[in-house]
N, C-alpha and C positions, 0 to 999 in steps of 0.2 A: 498264713496271713495274721498279722497282729494289728491291733488298733490302739489309739491313744485314749486318754481319759474321755469320758462321755460329757465333757463340759465345753460348750462353745464360747469362745471369747467375745465379749462385746454385746452380751444380751443379758437382761435381768431374769431372775427366777420368778416364774408365774405359773400357778397351778390352774388358772382359768381355762387355758387351752393347752393341748400338747405342744411340745417344742417344734413338731413337724407333723404333717398329715400323712397318714398311711395311704397306700394305693388300694383301690377297690375295683377290680376288673369287672365285677358283676353290677356296677352302678348303671342306672338306665340312661339312655341317650335322649337328647331333645332333637327331633328331626323335623319339626314344623313350627312355625311361629308367624304371627301377624304383628307387624310394627306399625303403629299409627303415629304420624308426625303432623302436628298442626303448626304450620309456619306462621300463622297469624296469632298464635297463643304465646305471647312474649312473657318469658319468665325472668327478665332482667338481665343485667350484664353476666356474661359467661366468665366466671372467675377462672383465671388461667393459673390455677394452683400448681401446675406441673412445671412452671418456669423457674426451676431451681435445681441446681446440682451441687454436689460436694464430694470431697475425697480427702484421704489421709496425706497424700504424697505432694505437699505444697511445692516441692522443688521440680516437679514435672509440669507445673503450670506454664513454665516459661521455656520448656524445650520446644523444638520445632514442631513435634507432634502435638504437644499440648496446645500450643498457640493455634495450630490448624484446627484442632477440635473445638476450641473456644470460638473461632470464627464460624465454624459450621453451625454451632448453636446460635450464634449471632444472626444467622440467616433465617432462623425459625421464629423470631420474635421481633416485633416493632419496638418494644421497650427494653429488651435485654432480660437476661436471667440474673438471679442472685446466685453467687458462687461462694461456697463456704469451704475453705481448706483448713485442715488441722495444723497444729504444731508451729504456729507462727512465732511464739516466744521460746520454743525449745532451742537449746544450744547445739551447735554442730558445725559441720564443714560445708554444708549446702549439698551434700551427696545424698540423693534420694534412693530409698529402697522401699519395697512394698510394706505398707503399713507404718511408715516412718518418714519423717522429714524434719526440717528445722529452718526457721527464719533467722536464728543467730543474732538477735537484736541486742540483748543486754550483756554487759560486761562490767567487771569491777577491776580497777587497777590494784597495785600492791598496797596502796593506802586506803583501799575500800571505796574509792570514788567511782560513781556509776558513769558509764558511757554507753551511747546507743549507736548501733550500726544498722542502717536500714538498707544495705546493699541488696540483700536477698529479697527482702520484702518488696522493694521497688520493682524488681524484676517480675515477681509474682503478680502484684497488684496492677502493674503497667499492662501485662498480658491480658488480664481480665477486663480492665477498663477500655483498652484499645480495641477489643473485640465487641464492644458495645454493652458490656455487662456491668454489674454492680457487685460490690463485695459484701457478703455477710461475714463480718469480722468476728471470727472466734478468738476470743482473747484467752489463749492457753499455749503452753502450760508453764510450769515453773522453770525459769532459766537456771543453768547449773550454778551460777554465782549467787543465786538466791535460795538455794536449798537450805532447809533447816537442819539442825543437828540430828533430828529424828531420822533423816534419810539415811543416815549411816547404818541403820539396822537392816537395810535392804542390801544383801550381799549376793553376788553371783560368782560361780566358779569360772575363773578366766578360761577362755577357749578362743579358737580362731573365729567362731561364729557369734561371739558376744563381744561388743565393744567395751562396755563397763556397766556398772549398776545404774548409771544415769539413763542410758538407752533402754535398759531392762525395766524401767518404771519408776526411777527416783523422781523424775519430772512430775509425778502425780502427787507429790507431797505439797502441802500448802506452803507458799512463800514464807521465808523466815521473818520478813519485814513487810507488813501490809502497807506501810507508808511508802517504801520504795516501789512496791507493786503499783500503787496508785500513781506514783511519779512516772513509771514505765508506761502505764496505760495512757496517761495524759500526753506523754511525749509522742507515743504512737499516733494518737488522735491528731495532735498538732502537726505532725509530719504529713499525715494524709491530707489534712486540710490545706496545707501549703502546697502540696504536690498536685493535688486533683481539683481543688477548688470547692467552694461551699456548694455550688449547684449539684455537683456530682456526689460529694460526700453526704449530702442530705438524703440521698436515696439509699444509703447503706444502713445495714442493721448491725448492732454491736451487741454481742452475746458473750457471756462469761462461761468458759470451760466447755466440757463435753462429758456427758453421762457421769455426773458426780455421784450417782447412787451406786455405781459399781467401781471397779478397780481404777478408773481414771482419776479418782479422788481418794487420797490416803489420809484424809483428815476427817473430822466429825462433820455431821450436817451443819451444826451451828457455826463452825469455822468457815464453811462454804457460804453460808448466808451472810456472815459478817464480811467476807471477801466481796460478795456482790455489792454490798452497801458502798464499800470503798471504790469498787470498779465503776459502778454507775455514776457515782459522784465525780470521779476523775474524768470520764468521757464528757459528761455534761459541763464540766469546768471549762472545756475547750469548745465543745459543740452544744450550746444550750438547747437546741432543737433535736439533738441526736435521738434516734429510736434505739433504746436499750432494753434488754430483756434476758430471759433464760427460763429455767435452768438446764435445758437440753438433757433431761433424764431419759432413761430407757422406758419402754412401754410398761414395765413393772414398777416404776419408781413413784408409785402413788403417794406414799407418805412423805417422801422427800419433796415432792412437788407441793403437797399440801403445807408442809412446814415452811417451804420457801415463800409461798404466797402469803402465809400468815406473817412472816418476818417482814416482807416488803410492805405489807399493810401497816404493821405495827410501828415501823420505822419511817413510814412515809417516803420510802425509796422510789425513785422514778422507775416505771416499768411500762413499756409500750407494746410488748408482745410476750407471749408465753410459749416456750419451745419444749418439745419432747420428741421422742423417736418411737418407731415401731418397726419390727422385723417379722416377716411372715414364716420364717422357719429357722431352726438351728439343728442341723442334721446330727445324728448320733450314730457312730462316732464321728466327730468332726474332721478327723483325719485317719484314713485307713493306710496302713503300711503293708502294701501287697504288690503284686505284679503290676507293671505299668499298664494302664488302661483296663484294670480289673473292674468287675461289676460291684455295685454297692452291696453291703451285707443285707440291707433291707431297703425296699423301695419306699422313699419318703418324698414329701412334696411341700411346697409353700401353702399357706392358708390365708386367703383374703379375709375370711371370717375372723381369724385371730388378729390381723391388723386393724380391721374396722372396729372390733371390740375394744382393743387397746386405745385407739383414737377416740372412740366415743366416751370410754371411761375417763380419759384425761380431760376431755372437753367438760365433762360433768364435774370433775374436781375443780376446774377453773370457775365453773358456774356457781360453786358453793360461795364464792366471794362476789357479792352483788356488784361491787364497784369495779370488778374486773370482767364482767360479762361482755363488755364491748371491746375487749382486747382481742386482736387477731391471734390465732394459734398458728405457730410455725412448726410443722412436723419435719424438722430438717435432717432427718434420716428416715426414709420411708421406703423400705426395701423388702423384697420377697424372700431374701435369704441373708445370711451373715456367716462369716465375714467376707468382705469384698475380694480379698486376695486369695481366697481358697478356690480350688478348681476341680475339674473332673478327675484330676490325678490325685487329689486328696479324698474325695468321695464322689462317685459317679452320679450321685443325685444332683450335683451342680450342673449337669448337662443342660438343664432348662435354660441356663443363662446364655447358651449358644443359639438356641432355636427360636422358632416362631412363637413358641409358648410364651416367652417373656414379654414381647411387645403387646401381645393380646391381653395378658394378665395386667400389664401396666395401664392400658387404655381402660379396661374394666375397673381397675382400682380407682383411677382418677374420677370416673363417673360416680362410683359409689361414695366416694368422699364428698363429692358435691351433693349427693342425695342426703348424706348425714348433715351437711350444712343446713339443709332445709328443715331438719327435725330437731336440731340442738340450739341452745341459747348462745353458745360460743361457736364461732365458725373458723374453719381452716383456711388460711390465706396462702400457704405454701406447703407443698408435699415434695420434699427433696429427694431426688434419686442420688444416693451416695455411690456414684459411679464416675469413672473418668477413663483412664487407660493405664496399662502396665508395661514398663520397659522389660525387655528380655523374655516376653512370652513366646511360647510356641503357638502355631496357628490354632485358633479356637481352643485355647487353654481351658476356657470355661469359667474365668473369673467374672465378677460382676463389673463389666466395663462396656463402653460403647464402641471400642476398637479392639481388634486382635493384632497379631503380628503383621508387619508390613503396612500398618496404617489402614487395614481393611476394616470396613464398618460392619458391625454385627447387626442382626435384625432389630435389637432393642432400639437403636437410634431411629428406626422408622416409626416407632410409636410416637416419638416427639415430632416427627414430620407430619403425621396425620393429625395429631392434636393441634399443631401450629396452623393448620389449614382451616380450622374451625373459625366461624365469624364471631362478632362482638357480642351478640345477644343470644342467650339460650332460649330455645322454643320447646314446646311440649313434644316428647317422644315416649310412647308407652308400648311395651312389648308384652304380649300375653304369655311369653315363655321366660320372663325375667325372674331373677331371684332377688327381691328387694331387700333393702337394709332393714326394713321393718320386721324381717324375720330373724334378726340377729339374736334375739333372746331365745330363739327356739333351736339355735345351732347346737347347743349342748356339747361344745368342744369340737364338733365336726367341721371339716373344710367346706368351702362353698361348692355346691354341686353344679353340674353342667347347666348352662343357661344360654339364651339368646337375648341380648339387650341392646339398647341404642342410646346415643347422645346426639342431639341435633342443635344446630345453630342457624342464625340468619345474620347477614351483614348489611350494612347500609345500602349497598348496591342492589339488594334483593336476592343475592346468592344464598341458596339454602345448602347446608352441608350436613350430612348424616353419617355418623359412625355406627355400624351395626356389627356385632361380633357373636361368635360362638366359642365358649370357653368352659372349661372346668379346671378346678385347682389341681386335679390329678394329672401330672405331666405325662404319666404312662398310658392314659386313656387315648384310644384311637377308634375311629369309626370309618369303615369302608364306604359308608353312605354319606352323602352331603345332606344337610338340612335345607328344606325349602322355606324360604322366608318371603312373605308377601309384604312389601313396603307400600303402605297407603299414605300419600301426602295430601293434605288439604291446606286451605288458607293461602294459596299461591295467588300472586297478582300479575303474572305474565301469561301470555297465551302459549308460549313455548319456551323450552329450556335446552341448553346444551348440557348433556350428561357426561361427566368424567367419573370413571370408576376405578379407584385405586384399591390394591389388595395386598395384605400381608398374610402369607400362609407358607406352607412348606415349599410351594412352587413359585412364589412371587416375593419380590423384595427381600431376598434371602440368600446372602452370600454363603452362609453355612451349608445349605443344601447343595449349592453349586460346588463347594469345596469337597463335600462328601462324594458327589457324583464324579469328581475328577480324581478320586482315589485317596482323598485326605492327604495331599502332599504337604510335607513339612519344608520342602525346598521347591516350591512351585517355580516353573519357568517364567520368564517375563510375559510370555503369551498367556500362560494359565493365570497369572496374577492379574493381567489386564482383563481377562474374561470374568474373573471373580469380581473385580471392581465394577464391571458392567452391571452386575447383579445386585450390588449392595444397596443401592438407593431405592426410593419408593417407585414401584412399577404399576402401570395401568393394566387392569384385567382385560379390557376391551378398548377399541378405538373410541374416541369421543363421538357421541351421536345426538341427534335432535330428538327430543320427546315432547309431544303436545300436551298441554293441560286442558282439561275439560271441566267446566264449572268449578274453576279454581282448584282442581285437584288432578292427581295422576297416580298410577299404580305401577310398581316395578317388581320384578321378581329377582331374588338374589339367592344363589346356592352357596352354602357355607360348609366347607370341610371343618374338621375339628383338629386343632384350633385355627381360627382365622378372624380377621377384622377387615371390613370393607369400608372405605370412605367413598361416599357418593356425593359429588358436588354438582349442584344444579345452577347453572349460570343463566339468568334470564336473557332471552333473545328479544331485544327491543326493536 
């Protein structure tokens, strides 16, 4: 077996935490917890930070599968998600492949006159808007006809697997003419305004580039800052109230972010949000060349601690600028691993992206980010899952995606279903077995240990919803014993409730487990595929039942395997 270089694409270099977390089979388990929920202790609006997705492959937005997946997300939110595709200004044919796409907007004729073609962009943005969502417009990257002379230094050896130096990364060079770039941005904004109307476009976010602190930008930081000035001005020239921002750096892009904010302040550039990214792991080696289905050379895992540390650090950089403390933070790539298109066939540690581990991790992460919001001066408004789907996959390839082959839903999608069922207001939920974000400074580079924690809400109808989970960052940890959780609810205002209990674990809401039990077929029969699809959605652990409240309270018992998340919905009986 051989392996590639130990550098993972798309992640910054950071020595604060290891690039991935090791497995520790001797780590202690948590087998008992008391969770207290006070439905009368209102903590304000429950910020729905999870209502955002993004992906590289813009050309898959408008495929039949892409449109269907967008509609599925449309069913999970009353207000719609923000959707952020890459590569809108890249040149190409409209043929999408993993980690690449193109909107093919900008062209110059023989005389050097600019022309714009929005054919592909219309298809992509139409699919997003028609599903009830809103675009987070990533204004990137440099069109082929706008490449500077410096791009000629990037040379690739021609081969059947490489189109040209443009696809290989020449698009990352700064545009040769910032004036023409500004014209392109303004034309794009004007076209969107005319096609979708002011009311819709006013909900959009406009962001320059992606991860300019690493290889997505082949210019200097100052060249990027200057391009932001041009870009923000161009958007606002068409949409005076548009929300513009950036710089969408990696979790290690501290100095780049600081320099960007200093520039926008010094130049009085408009800025309505600050964006950055975080990734929970970068496995080494990131690709193993060995027998198909082979084991990983080393058991490695995502780290929620790493992600929370990076988010908190970036929030504090923004808070250094007093006038920016009120700006929302957009973590528009917020993922347990990287890159999205790598799978269990690249490195077996990516298996977590197929299993119940991932949705429970995601629920845990969203709650911890909300807790960070309570402790920091700057707050996260969106935490984007950089996930969509991939054409040409095998069943449960293990990529970071909501679907696998055959349009089959992976367990990850059910995390967004349980989050979507939470009410409008957050209420107090305290677990005596939680690992709070206040311990982040004591992590010393280690991943988050096993915990039992909860997130609770209340809706205007009086319905109380409680998410309670058991999870550890170590994807290889298992426990034959379930944890006994006592859920104590107070502050209730009805005499009785109908209890519905939803569950995500190895045996519930889990098409992957059903697929493995069926023999892991790569050519499932129609009957097998139908049975798998029966298991892909959110499943109830038990039939609905009536539970009485005594003195405005009640107590429930929940048994949690590792990993698992339960959603308990208490609807008042009036």
